[in-house]
Structure formats: structure tokens, C-alpha cells
DSSP file (Angstrom, degrees, kcal/mol; ACC not computed):
  #  RESIDUE AA STRUCTURE BP1 BP2  ACC     N-H-->O    O-->H-N    N-H-->O    O-->H-N    TCO  KAPPA ALPHA  PHI   PSI    X-CA   Y-CA   Z-CA
    1    1 A X              0   0    0      0, 0.0    20,-3.4     0, 0.0     2,-0.3   0.000 360.0 360.0 360.0 129.2   -3.9    8.6  -10.5
    2    2 A X  E     -A   20   0A   0     18,-0.2    84,-0.4    16,-0.0     2,-0.4  -0.615 360.0-178.1 -85.3 136.9   -2.9    9.0   -6.8
    3    3 A X  E     -A   19   0A   0     16,-2.8    16,-3.1    -2,-0.3     2,-0.6  -0.994  23.5-133.4-129.1 137.1   -1.0    6.3   -5.0
    4    4 A X  E     -Ab  18  87A   0     82,-2.2    84,-3.2    -2,-0.4     2,-0.4  -0.830  24.8-158.2 -90.9 122.1    0.0    6.4   -1.3
    5    5 A X  E     -Ab  17  88A   0     12,-3.3    12,-1.9    -2,-0.6     2,-0.5  -0.835   9.9-163.7-102.5 137.0    3.6    5.5   -0.9
    6    6 A X  E     +Ab  16  89A   0     82,-2.6    84,-3.1    -2,-0.4    85,-0.4  -0.990  24.4 163.7-115.4 124.5    5.1    4.2    2.4
    7    7 A X  E     -Ab  15  90A   0      8,-2.1     8,-2.5    -2,-0.5     2,-0.5  -0.939  40.5-108.7-140.1 159.3    8.9    4.4    2.5
    8    8 A X  E     -A   14   0A   0     82,-0.6     6,-0.2    -2,-0.3    84,-0.1  -0.798  36.6-150.9 -90.2 124.7   11.8    4.2    5.0
    9    9 A X    >   -     0   0    0      4,-3.1     3,-2.1    -2,-0.5    -1,-0.0  -0.272  34.5 -93.2 -85.5 176.5   13.5    7.6    5.4
   10   10 A X  T 3  S+     0   0    0      1,-0.3    -1,-0.1     2,-0.1    -2,-0.0   0.712 124.5  64.8 -61.6 -20.4   17.1    8.3    6.4
   11   11 A X  T 3  S-     0   0    0      2,-0.2    -1,-0.3     1,-0.0     3,-0.1   0.450 116.2-113.7 -82.9  -0.4   15.9    8.4   10.0
   12   12 A X  S <  S+     0   0    0     -3,-2.1    83,-3.1     1,-0.3    84,-0.3   0.435  81.6 115.2  83.1  -1.0   15.0    4.7    9.8
   13   13 A X        -     0   0    0     81,-0.2    -4,-3.1    82,-0.1    -1,-0.3  -0.689  69.2-112.9-100.2 154.9   11.3    5.5   10.2
   14   14 A X  E     -A    8   0A   0     82,-0.7    60,-0.7    -2,-0.3    61,-0.6  -0.610  36.5-175.1 -83.7 148.1    8.5    4.9    7.7
   15   15 A X  E     -A    7   0A   0     -8,-2.5    -8,-2.1    -2,-0.2     2,-0.3  -0.924  21.6-116.8-138.7 160.6    6.8    8.0    6.1
   16   16 A X  E     +A    6   0A   0     -2,-0.3     2,-0.3   -10,-0.2   -10,-0.2  -0.736  26.7 177.9 -96.7 149.9    4.0    8.7    3.7
   17   17 A X  E     -A    5   0A   0    -12,-1.9   -12,-3.3    -2,-0.3     2,-0.6  -0.957  25.9-133.2-146.8 134.7    4.3   10.3    0.3
   18   18 A X  E     -A    4   0A   0     -2,-0.3     2,-0.4   -14,-0.2   -14,-0.2  -0.791  27.2-167.5 -86.6 125.4    1.5   11.0   -2.2
   19   19 A X  E     -A    3   0A   0    -16,-3.1   -16,-2.8    -2,-0.6     2,-0.6  -0.939  11.9-148.1-116.5 134.5    2.6    9.9   -5.6
   20   20 A X  E     -A    2   0A   0     -2,-0.4     2,-0.7   -18,-0.2   -18,-0.2  -0.908   8.6-149.5-103.2 118.4    0.9   10.8   -8.8
   21   21 A X        -     0   0    0    -20,-3.4     2,-0.2    -2,-0.6    -2,-0.0  -0.786  24.9-126.4 -85.3 118.3    1.1    8.1  -11.6
   22   22 A X        -     0   0    0     -2,-0.7    11,-0.4     1,-0.0     2,-0.4  -0.457  23.5-158.4 -71.0 133.2    1.0   10.0  -14.8
   23   23 A X        -     0   0    0     -2,-0.2     2,-0.4     9,-0.1     9,-0.3  -0.922   0.6-155.5-114.6 138.7   -1.7    8.9  -17.3
   24   24 A X  E     -F   31   0B   0      7,-3.4     7,-2.7    -2,-0.4     2,-0.1  -0.907  25.4-107.3-114.9 139.5   -1.6    9.5  -21.0
   25   25 A X  E     +F   30   0B   0     -2,-0.4     2,-0.3     5,-0.2     5,-0.2  -0.402  44.7 165.4 -66.7 138.1   -4.6    9.6  -23.3
   26   26 A X  E >   -F   29   0B   0      3,-2.1     3,-1.0    -2,-0.1    -1,-0.0  -0.805  53.7 -92.5-136.5 179.4   -5.1    6.6  -25.7
   27   27 A X  T 3  S+     0   0    0     -2,-0.3     3,-0.1     1,-0.2    -2,-0.0   0.770 126.3  43.7 -65.9 -25.2   -8.0    5.4  -27.8
   28   28 A X  T 3  S-     0   0    0      1,-0.3     2,-0.3     0, 0.0    -1,-0.2   0.264 127.8 -74.7-106.8  10.8   -9.1    3.1  -24.9
   29   29 A X  E <  S-F   26   0B   0     -3,-1.0    -3,-2.1     2,-0.1     2,-0.5  -0.874  73.7 -37.0 129.4-163.9   -8.8    5.6  -22.1
   30   30 A X  E     -F   25   0B   0     -2,-0.3     2,-0.3    -5,-0.2    -5,-0.2  -0.873  60.4-175.0-102.6 128.1   -5.9    7.0  -20.1
   31   31 A X  E     -F   24   0B   0     -7,-2.7    -7,-3.4    -2,-0.5     2,-0.1  -0.903  18.5-133.7-125.1 149.1   -2.9    4.7  -19.4
   32   32 A X        -     0   0    0     -2,-0.3     2,-0.2    -9,-0.3    -9,-0.1  -0.407  43.1 -85.5 -84.2 171.1    0.3    4.9  -17.4
   33   33 A X        -     0   0    0    -11,-0.4    -1,-0.1    -2,-0.1   -11,-0.0  -0.513  60.1 -92.1 -68.1 148.8    3.6    3.8  -18.7
   34   34 A X        -     0   0    0     -2,-0.2     2,-0.4    -3,-0.1    -1,-0.1  -0.337  40.2-157.0 -63.4 146.1    4.1    0.0  -18.2
   35   35 A X        -     0   0    0     -3,-0.1     2,-0.2    -2,-0.0    -1,-0.0  -0.979  20.7-114.2-123.3 139.7    5.9   -1.0  -15.0
   36   36 A X        +     0   0    0     -2,-0.4     2,-0.3    78,-0.1     0, 0.0  -0.537  38.2 177.9 -72.4 135.4    7.7   -4.3  -14.5
   37   37 A X        -     0   0    0     -2,-0.2    77,-0.2     1,-0.1     3,-0.1  -0.942  20.9-162.1-134.6 157.1    6.1   -6.7  -11.9
   38   38 A X        +     0   0    0     75,-2.8     2,-0.3     1,-0.3    76,-0.1   0.774  65.3   0.4-111.9 -35.3    7.0  -10.2  -10.9
   39   39 A X  E     -C  113   0A   0     74,-0.6    74,-1.7     2,-0.0     2,-0.4  -0.951  51.4-137.8-149.4 165.0    4.0  -11.8   -9.1
   40   40 A X  E     -C  112   0A   0     -2,-0.3     2,-0.4    72,-0.2    72,-0.2  -0.999  19.5-170.4-127.9 135.0    0.4  -11.3   -8.1
   41   41 A X  E     -C  111   0A   0     70,-2.7    70,-3.2    -2,-0.4     2,-0.4  -0.991  11.6-148.1-127.9 129.8   -0.8  -12.4   -4.7
   42   42 A X  E     -C  110   0A   0     -2,-0.4     2,-0.4    68,-0.2    68,-0.2  -0.796  22.6-172.7 -96.2 139.3   -4.5  -12.5   -3.6
   43   43 A X  E     -C  109   0A   0     66,-2.7    66,-2.4    -2,-0.4     2,-0.4  -0.992  22.0-165.9-140.3 140.2   -5.1  -11.8    0.1
   44   44 A X  E     -C  108   0A   0     -2,-0.4     2,-0.5    64,-0.2    64,-0.2  -0.996  15.3-165.4-119.6 128.6   -8.0  -11.9    2.6
   45   45 A X  E     -C  107   0A   0     62,-2.9    62,-2.7    -2,-0.4    -2,-0.0  -0.954  20.0-120.6-118.0 130.1   -7.5  -10.3    5.9
   46   46 A X    >   -     0   0    0     -2,-0.5     3,-1.6    60,-0.2    59,-0.1  -0.169  24.3-111.1 -66.6 160.8   -9.8  -10.9    8.9
   47   47 A X  T 3  S+     0   0    0     57,-0.3    57,-0.4     1,-0.3    58,-0.2   0.541 116.3  57.1 -70.3  -8.1  -11.7   -8.1   10.6
   48   48 A X  T 3  S+     0   0    0     56,-0.1    -1,-0.3    55,-0.1     2,-0.1   0.217  75.6 140.4-105.2  13.5   -9.5   -8.5   13.7
   49   49 A X    <   +     0   0    0     -3,-1.6    52,-3.3    51,-0.1     2,-0.2  -0.365  14.3 157.5 -61.8 127.1   -6.3   -7.9   11.9
   50   50 A X  E     -G  100   0C   0     50,-0.2     2,-0.6    -2,-0.1    50,-0.2  -0.731  13.7-177.3-154.3  97.2   -3.8   -5.7   13.9
   51   51 A X  E     -G   99   0C   0     48,-2.9    48,-2.1    -2,-0.2     3,-0.2  -0.888  18.0-141.5-107.6 116.2   -0.2   -6.1   12.9
   52   52 A X  E     -     0   0C   0     -2,-0.6    47,-0.2    46,-0.2    45,-0.2   0.093  58.6 -33.2 -62.7-177.0    2.3   -4.1   15.0
   53   53 A X  E    S+     0   0C   0     43,-0.1     2,-0.3    45,-0.1    45,-0.2  -0.094  78.8 150.2 -47.9 128.4    5.4   -2.4   13.5
   54   54 A X  E     -G   97   0C   0     43,-1.9    43,-2.8    -3,-0.2     2,-0.2  -0.977  40.2-120.0-155.2 154.1    6.7   -4.5   10.5
   55   55 A X        -     0   0    0     -2,-0.3    37,-0.2    41,-0.3     2,-0.2  -0.628  39.4 -95.3 -93.2 158.5    8.5   -3.8    7.3
   56   56 A X        -     0   0    0     35,-1.6     3,-0.1    -2,-0.2    -1,-0.1  -0.530  29.2-134.4 -67.4 139.1    7.1   -4.6    3.9
   57   57 A X  S    S-     0   0    0     -2,-0.2     2,-0.3     1,-0.1    -1,-0.1   0.693  81.6 -15.0 -71.2 -16.4    8.6   -8.0    2.8
   58   58 A X  S    S-     0   0    0     31,-0.1     2,-0.4     2,-0.0    -1,-0.1  -0.952  90.9 -70.7-168.9 166.9    9.3   -6.6   -0.7
   59   59 A X  S    S+     0   0    0     -2,-0.3    55,-2.8    31,-0.1    56,-0.4  -0.614  71.2 151.2 -68.8 129.3    8.5   -3.6   -2.8
   60   60 A X  E     -DE  89 113A   0     29,-1.8    29,-2.9    -2,-0.4     2,-0.4  -0.989  48.6-121.5-161.1 148.8    4.9   -4.1   -3.8
   61   61 A X  E     -DE  88 112A   0     51,-2.5    51,-2.5    -2,-0.3     2,-0.6  -0.777  23.8-155.1 -85.4 138.9    1.7   -2.4   -4.8
   62   62 A X  E     -DE  87 111A   0     25,-3.2    25,-2.5    -2,-0.4     2,-0.7  -0.970   7.3-164.3-115.0 112.9   -1.2   -3.2   -2.5
   63   63 A X  E     -DE  86 110A   0     47,-3.2    47,-2.2    -2,-0.6     2,-0.6  -0.877  11.8-144.7-102.7 113.2   -4.5   -2.8   -4.3
   64   64 A X  E     + E   0 109A   0     21,-2.5    20,-3.5    -2,-0.7    45,-0.2  -0.675  23.3 173.6 -84.2 119.1   -7.4   -2.7   -1.9
   65   65 A X  E     -     0   0A   0     43,-2.6     2,-0.3    -2,-0.6    44,-0.2   0.872  65.5  -1.6 -91.9 -44.5  -10.5   -4.3   -3.3
   66   66 A X  E    S+ E   0 108A   0     42,-1.8    42,-1.5    17,-0.1    -1,-0.3  -0.985 109.1  19.4-148.7 155.2  -12.9   -4.3   -0.4
   67   67 A X  S    S-     0   0    0     -2,-0.3     2,-0.3    40,-0.2    40,-0.1  -0.200  78.6 -96.7  74.9-175.7  -12.8   -3.2    3.2
   68   68 A X        -     0   0    0     34,-0.3    34,-0.8    14,-0.2     2,-0.4  -0.915  21.3-152.7-137.3 161.6  -10.2   -0.7    4.6
   69   69 A X  E     -IH  81 101C   0     12,-1.8    12,-3.1    -2,-0.3     2,-0.5  -0.998  12.2-141.3-135.4 139.9   -6.9   -0.7    6.3
   70   70 A X  E     -IH  80 100C   0     30,-2.7    30,-2.2    -2,-0.4     2,-0.5  -0.899  18.3-162.6 -99.5 126.3   -5.4    1.9    8.6
   71   71 A X  E     -IH  79  99C   0      8,-2.9     8,-2.4    -2,-0.5     2,-0.4  -0.930   4.1-168.9-110.0 131.1   -1.7    2.4    8.2
   72   72 A X  E     -IH  78  98C   0     26,-2.1    26,-2.6    -2,-0.5     6,-0.2  -0.978   6.4-160.2-120.0 132.5    0.4    4.1   10.8
   73   73 A X    >   -     0   0    0      4,-2.3     3,-2.3    -2,-0.4   -58,-0.1  -0.483  39.2 -82.8-105.7 178.7    4.0    5.2   10.2
   74   74 A X  T 3  S+     0   0    0    -60,-0.7   -59,-0.1    22,-0.3    23,-0.1   0.723 123.5  54.3 -57.3 -30.5    6.8    6.1   12.6
   75   75 A X  T 3  S-     0   0    0    -61,-0.6    -1,-0.3     2,-0.1     3,-0.1   0.386 119.9-103.9 -87.2   6.5    5.8    9.7   13.3
   76   76 A X  S <  S+     0   0    0     -3,-2.3    -2,-0.1     1,-0.3     2,-0.1   0.370  73.4 144.7  89.6  -4.9    2.4    8.6   14.3
   77   77 A X        -     0   0    0     -5,-0.1    -4,-2.3     1,-0.0     2,-0.4  -0.413  31.3-161.1 -66.1 143.0    0.7    9.8   11.1
   78   78 A X  E     -I   72   0C   0     -6,-0.2     2,-0.4    -3,-0.1    -6,-0.2  -0.956  11.1-172.2-128.1 146.0   -2.2    7.5   10.0
   79   79 A X  E     -I   71   0C   0     -8,-2.4    -8,-2.9    -2,-0.4     2,-0.6  -0.997  19.2-136.7-136.1 143.4   -3.9    7.0    6.7
   80   80 A X  E     -I   70   0C   0     -2,-0.4     2,-0.7   -10,-0.2   -10,-0.2  -0.881  14.2-160.4 -97.7 122.9   -7.0    5.0    5.8
   81   81 A X  E     -I   69   0C   0    -12,-3.1   -12,-1.8    -2,-0.6     3,-0.1  -0.919  20.4-171.8-105.4 110.7   -6.7    3.0    2.6
   82   82 A X    >   -     0   0    0     -2,-0.7     3,-2.0   -14,-0.2   -18,-0.3  -0.265  35.7 -56.8 -97.4-178.1  -10.1    2.2    1.4
   83   83 A X  T 3  S+     0   0    0      1,-0.3   -18,-0.2    -2,-0.1    -1,-0.2  -0.340 124.4  20.8 -59.1 134.6  -11.6    0.0   -1.4
   84   84 A X  T 3  S+     0   0    0    -20,-3.5    -1,-0.3     1,-0.3     2,-0.2   0.379  98.9 118.4  86.9  -3.4  -10.3    1.0   -4.8
   85   85 A X    <   -     0   0    0     -3,-2.0   -21,-2.5   -21,-0.2     2,-0.4  -0.612  53.8-139.2 -98.2 159.2   -7.2    2.7   -3.4
   86   86 A X  E     - D   0  63A   0    -84,-0.4   -82,-2.2    -2,-0.2     2,-0.4  -0.953  10.2-165.5-123.4 134.1   -3.5    1.7   -4.0
   87   87 A X  E     -bD   4  62A   0    -25,-2.5   -25,-3.2    -2,-0.4     2,-0.7  -0.961  10.9-151.3-114.5 133.3   -0.6    1.7   -1.6
   88   88 A X  E     -bD   5  61A   0    -84,-3.2   -82,-2.6    -2,-0.4     2,-0.7  -0.913  15.8-158.1-102.5 106.4    3.0    1.4   -2.7
   89   89 A X  E     +bD   6  60A   0    -29,-2.9   -29,-1.8    -2,-0.7   -82,-0.1  -0.769  33.7 145.8 -91.0 111.7    4.8   -0.4    0.1
   90   90 A X  E     +b    7   0A   0    -84,-3.1     2,-1.7    -2,-0.7   -82,-0.6   0.219  33.3 109.8-129.0  11.6    8.6    0.4   -0.1
   91   91 A X        +     0   0    0    -85,-0.4   -35,-1.6   -84,-0.3     6,-0.1  -0.481  30.7 146.7 -88.3  67.8    9.6    0.5    3.6
   92   92 A X        +     0   0    0     -2,-1.7     2,-0.3   -37,-0.2    -1,-0.2   0.518  64.6  38.7 -82.6  -6.1   11.5   -2.8    3.4
   93   93 A X  S    S+     0   0    0     -3,-0.2     3,-0.5   -80,-0.0   -37,-0.2  -0.822  94.9  35.3-131.6 172.9   14.1   -1.6    6.0
   94   94 A X  S    S-     0   0    0     -2,-0.3   -81,-0.2     1,-0.2   -39,-0.1  -0.423 110.1 -31.5  85.1-157.1   13.9    0.4    9.2
   95   95 A X  S    S-     0   0    0    -83,-3.1    -1,-0.2     1,-0.2   -82,-0.1   0.750  81.3-154.4 -76.2 -27.9   11.2    0.5   11.9
   96   96 A X        -     0   0    0     -3,-0.5   -82,-0.7   -84,-0.3   -22,-0.3  -0.429  14.8 -77.4  88.2-162.2    8.3   -0.3    9.5
   97   97 A X  E     -G   54   0C   0    -43,-2.8   -43,-1.9   -45,-0.2     2,-0.4  -0.859  29.8-115.3-137.1 166.2    4.6    0.6    9.8
   98   98 A X  E     - H   0  72C   0    -26,-2.6   -26,-2.1    -2,-0.3     2,-0.4  -0.872  22.3-159.7-105.2 141.0    1.5   -0.7   11.6
   99   99 A X  E     -GH  51  71C   0    -48,-2.1   -48,-2.9    -2,-0.4     2,-0.4  -0.988  13.3-179.8-121.4 131.3   -1.5   -2.2    9.7
  100  100 A X  E     -GH  50  70C   0    -30,-2.2   -30,-2.7    -2,-0.4   -50,-0.2  -0.984  27.7-119.8-133.3 141.6   -4.9   -2.3   11.4
  101  101 A X  E     - H   0  69C   0    -52,-3.3     2,-0.5    -2,-0.4   -32,-0.2  -0.351  31.8-131.4 -66.4 158.1   -8.4   -3.6   10.3
  102  102 A X  S >  S-     0   0    0    -34,-0.8     3,-2.1     3,-0.3   -34,-0.3  -0.971  71.5 -17.5-121.2 126.4  -11.1   -1.0   10.2
  103  103 A X  T 3  S-     0   0    0     -2,-0.5    -1,-0.1     1,-0.3   -55,-0.1   0.767 115.4 -68.3  56.1  30.9  -14.6   -1.5   11.8
  104  104 A X  T 3  S+     0   0    0    -57,-0.4   -57,-0.3     1,-0.2    -1,-0.3   0.675  91.5 155.4  67.0  16.8  -14.2   -5.2   12.0
  105  105 A X    <   -     0   0    0     -3,-2.1    -3,-0.3   -58,-0.2     2,-0.3  -0.551  46.0-126.5 -81.1 138.8  -14.3   -5.5    8.2
  106  106 A X        -     0   0    0     -2,-0.2     2,-0.4   -59,-0.1   -60,-0.2  -0.628  31.8-148.7 -71.7 141.2  -12.8   -8.4    6.3
  107  107 A X  E     -C   45   0A   0    -62,-2.7   -62,-2.9    -2,-0.3     2,-0.4  -0.951  12.6-160.9-121.0 137.2  -10.5   -6.9    3.6
  108  108 A X  E     +CE  44  66A   0    -42,-1.5   -43,-2.6    -2,-0.4   -42,-1.8  -0.961  24.3 160.1-113.4 132.7   -9.7   -8.3    0.2
  109  109 A X  E     -CE  43  64A   0    -66,-2.4   -66,-2.7    -2,-0.4     2,-0.4  -0.946  31.8-134.9-146.8 165.6   -6.5   -7.0   -1.5
  110  110 A X  E     -CE  42  63A   0    -47,-2.2   -47,-3.2    -2,-0.3     2,-0.5  -0.990  12.9-151.9-124.8 132.5   -4.1   -7.9   -4.3
  111  111 A X  E     -CE  41  62A   0    -70,-3.2   -70,-2.7    -2,-0.4     2,-0.6  -0.903   5.3-166.2-101.4 131.0   -0.3   -7.6   -3.9
  112  112 A X  E     -CE  40  61A   0    -51,-2.5   -51,-2.5    -2,-0.5   -72,-0.2  -0.954  20.2-143.0-115.4 108.9    1.6   -6.9   -7.1
  113  113 A X  E     -CE  39  60A   0    -74,-1.7   -75,-2.8    -2,-0.6   -74,-0.6  -0.454  18.4-170.8 -82.1 145.4    5.3   -7.5   -6.3
  114  114 A X              0   0    0    -55,-2.8   -54,-0.2   -77,-0.2    -1,-0.1   0.197 360.0 360.0-117.9  12.4    8.0   -5.4   -7.9
  115  115 A X              0   0    0    -56,-0.4    -1,-0.1   -76,-0.0   -78,-0.1   0.472 360.0 360.0 -85.3 360.0   11.2   -7.3   -6.9
């Protein structure tokens, strides 16, 4: 299963990395190894959302349920995270990233905190 990771590099800028979460066959489908999590947060973001450079407040998975978000990192690269996609936000230091609403859509997401 593919996850888009945003992390702070040695240069202090945020970068993208594609991470593959390994899934193992079981009787009920393919499962990953368990990961420790601390909280779950439900979020609704308005269609006019545009947050300039900021760091992630903690290590967390962002699971996009509906709508999309455009993420821009320090080198100007942009990625669209759509419904059903997962972002691993780990850029808790450095310059951070930009988050923007897409096409005026309200977005629903879940944060799963890893701190």
C-alpha cells in the first residue's frame, strides 16, 4: 500500500518520499504489521483552506476521506492527495510545507497521531 511521506531533510526543507507499507496475506485479506498510535482526530477543512508554510504539529498519518488537498514542499514540488489516499506527515522541524484546498471542495480527513 502506497503512502506519501513528507519529511524534513538535512537542508531544513520538506521533501516527498513514496513509502510502500508491506502487506501480508491472512485469512481476512492482506494486513500490515501493527503500528503504535496514540490518538485519532476527525477534521473538516473548508473549501477556501490555504495554509502557508507550516510544520506538522506531530508525526501523524493523514487519511483523506473526501475532497483533495494539494501539498507543496520546499523545492516547489506539489502533490495532490485525493480521497482514499494517505499522507505520513513527519516534517515537524524545518521550513515545513504548504496545504491548499482543491477546487473549492470541503475536505474530510482523519489524523492518526504517532507521538
